[in-house]
C-alpha positions in Angstrom: -58.8 -108.5 -22.7 -58.2 -109.5 -26.3 -54.6 -109.5 -27.5 -53.6 -110.1 -31.1 -51.6 -113.3 -31.7 -49.5 -111.9 -34.5 -48.3 -108.5 -35.6 -50.2 -106.9 -38.5 -48.0 -106.2 -41.5 -47.5 -102.6 -42.7 -49.4 -103.4 -45.9 -52.5 -104.6 -44.0 -52.3 -101.6 -41.6 -52.0 -99.1 -44.4 -54.7 -100.8 -46.5 -57.1 -100.5 -43.6 -56.2 -96.9 -43.0 -56.6 -96.0 -46.7 -60.0 -97.6 -46.8 -61.2 -95.5 -43.8 -59.8 -92.3 -45.4 -61.8 -92.9 -48.6 -65.0 -92.4 -46.7 -64.1 -89.2 -45.0 -62.6 -87.4 -48.0 -65.8 -87.5 -50.1 -67.5 -84.1 -50.3 -71.0 -83.8 -51.7 -72.4 -80.6 -53.2 -75.8 -79.5 -51.9 -78.0 -76.7 -53.1 -78.8 -73.7 -50.9 -82.5 -73.7 -49.9 -82.7 -69.9 -50.1 -80.9 -69.0 -53.3 -80.3 -72.4 -55.0 -76.5 -71.9 -55.3 -74.2 -74.9 -54.9 -72.6 -75.1 -51.5 -70.9 -77.5 -49.1 -73.4 -79.3 -46.8 -73.6 -78.1 -43.2 -72.0 -74.8 -43.9 -73.4 -71.3 -44.4 -74.0 -70.4 -48.1 -71.3 -68.0 -49.3 -73.7 -66.6 -51.9 -76.5 -65.4 -49.7 -75.2 -65.9 -46.1 -78.0 -68.1 -44.8 -77.9 -71.4 -42.9 -81.0 -73.4 -42.1 -83.3 -70.6 -43.1 -81.8 -67.9 -41.0 -79.3 -65.1 -41.9 -75.9 -65.9 -40.4 -73.8 -63.1 -42.0 -74.2 -60.3 -44.4 -72.6 -60.8 -47.9 -70.7 -57.9 -49.3 -71.4 -56.9 -52.9 -69.0 -58.8 -55.3 -67.4 -60.9 -52.5 -69.0 -64.2 -53.6 -68.5 -63.7 -57.3 -65.5 -65.5 -59.0 
């Protein structure tokens, strides 16, 4: 089993962790295939209530408007 010869400094450890966090915090905006509204990928559209072409939930009137 591999064992590190020396202890990693706090700076090196934190730099590595920060580099990994950059990748996960990026959020892209996708367009809904049904209504064309901007939405978060892999989530149901809050404007029309569809996900992957099927109706997931009913949207109440005026609920999605800002």
